[in-house]
C-alpha positions, 0 to 999 in steps of 0.5 A: 288162267288165260280167261282171267288174264284176258278179263284183267288185261284186255281193256287196257291193251285195247285202249293202248292199241287204239290210243292214236285213233281216240278214246275207247272203253271195253266193258264185259257183259258176260264171262262163262267158263264151265259149271263145276267149282273143282274143275279147270275148264278147257274153254271160256267165253267173254262177251264185251261191248266196245264204247267210243265216241270216235268213228275212227276207233269204231271202224277199226274196232274188229282189227283192234280187238283181235290184235289186243286179244292176241297180244294178251293171250300170246304167252298163255298158249290159248286160242282165241276167236273174235266174232264179227262186230255188230253195227254201232248204236247211238245211246243219246 
């Protein structure tokens, strides 16, 4: 339940948290949560990319992502961790 809710609500929550700094887009690259079709997994992993033209958003991205994730999973009782961000890349 928490993984599904997070994948649906996290992009909008991050955009809301960052609205005062600039535009941001969160894109999922991978979602993993078990192998069996008839078992509810006890853990899951979401891998995301944050895209923004704003240096201010990028500078605050780890904190914004952690706050957004905490807000989304708060009512589910799930735990979460936010690993360190990698350096920004310019795809121009």
